[in-house]
N, C-alpha and C positions, 0 to 999 in steps of 0.2 A: 536494576530497573526491569520491570516486566513489559514484555512486548507480545501482543497477539499477532501472529503471522498467518495470513489467510492465503493459501496457495492457489495457483491457477488450475484451470480445468484439466490439463494434461499432466499435472504434477501432483505431488502428495506430501504428507508430512516428512520431515527429515531431508528435504531438498537442499540444494546448494546455498540458497539465500538464508533460510532460517539457521542452517548450520554455521554460516559465516557470522551471523549476528550473535549466536550463542558463543562462538569463539572470541567475540569482543567482550565477553563477560556479562552479557545480557541474559535474563531469564526469558526464554522463548516458549510461548504456548503455541502449539502448531497442530490444531485439530484436523482430522480427516474430513474433507468436505466432499459430498457426492457430486459427481460430474454432471449428472442429468437433472437433478432436482434443485433448482435455484432457491426456492422457498425453504427447503430443508437445509440447504447450506447456510442460509441466513439464520435459521433457528439454531443450528449448531454453533455458529459463530457468536450469536447473541448470548447463548448459554455460557460459552467459554469466557466471553467478556464479563458477564455478570458474576461468574464464579471467581475470576482471577483479578479483576479491576486493573488491567494494564494501563500504563502511562501512554502507550502508543499502540495504534493498530496499523499494521502494514498489510496491504493487499496487493497481490501480484496478478495482473491480467484479470481473469474472471474473479479472482479473489479481491481485486480492487472494487469491482461492482458489488460484491458481497459486503466488503468493508463500508461502502457508501450507504448500504441499507441497514447497517447495525446502528443502534442507538448507543453511541460511544461517549456521550456526555462531554466532559472536559478533556478526554484523551486526545492526543495528537493523531493525525491521520496521514499516512505516507502511502501514496498510490504509485505502483510501478506499472507503467503502460496499461492503465485501467481499461477494461473492456466494458465500460458502462453503457455504451450504445448497443452492444450485443446482448446484454444481460440486465435484468432488473428494470426498474422504472425511475430510479433516482437520477436527477439531472443536474444537481448542484451539490457542493460540499461546503462544510463549514470553513471559516477563515483560518482555523488552525489545521490547515492541510497543505501538504507539499506533494507535487506530482513530479516523478522522474520518468522521462520518456526519451527514446531515441528517435531522431528524425529519419533514421533508416529502418524503422520498425516495419516489417513486411506483413504483420498480422493485424495489428491495431494501428490505424493511421495516426501520426503525430497530430494531425488537425483535430482529432477527437479530444485530445488533451488540451489543445488550445481552446477549443469550444467550451470544455468543462471549466477551465480557468476563467474564461470570459463570463460564462453563465454565473459562476460563483463569486465573481468580482475579487478574485485572488490577486494579491500583490504580484507584480511582474516577476520577482525573484522566487515565487512559489511554484513556478513551472521551470524545472531544470532539465536542460538537454544533456543527456549522457548516454554512453553506450553506443554499440554499432548494430544492434538488432533488437528484436522483441524481448529477448531473454535477459538482457542486462547482466551478462556474465563476465564482462571484462573487469579487470582489477579496478579500473577507474570507477565503473558503475557500482561495484560492490562496496568500494570505499565511500562513495558518495551516499549510498543507502545507509551505511553505518553512521556516517557523520550526521546525516539528517535525523536519524532515529536518536542518536546520542544527544542531539541538541535539545531534546525535550527533558533532559535530566533536571531535577529540581523544579519541575512544573513550568518551565519557561517555554514560550513559543520559540521555535527555531529561527535563527538568522542564518540562512544558508550562505556558505562561501562558495561562489561559483567562479 
């Protein structure tokens, strides 16, 4: 299964999360996104999406805001501590979206994801509390990310197990 992974502002291609997903047997497309030009980051992400037609788009932090701005059609959307209030203008996500966020996030307030879920009328189980900081690097957080991404196999919307 193909996954488009959009990294955060301070990270780049080949980071811990896309590498973890690739180790799970997924084909991960992980373009380099410019840190200072949000519109260019969206253009690059959209071009990667259009070229590869992934089943799932994963966006981490600023990459989450980029993912929200991409026209991703029927693909699933997984947002990791999305920095949507700091970047871009999109304020809602489609129902085929899952948000993973730590209540102990020191960079992007958990309340931002609560607000996004409420704005988007997401089901309660589509906002998952996991991890112990903004970076979601614990084994529990990495495993949950992979579980949620893998739940889109065969075109089914995920049913998270929390």
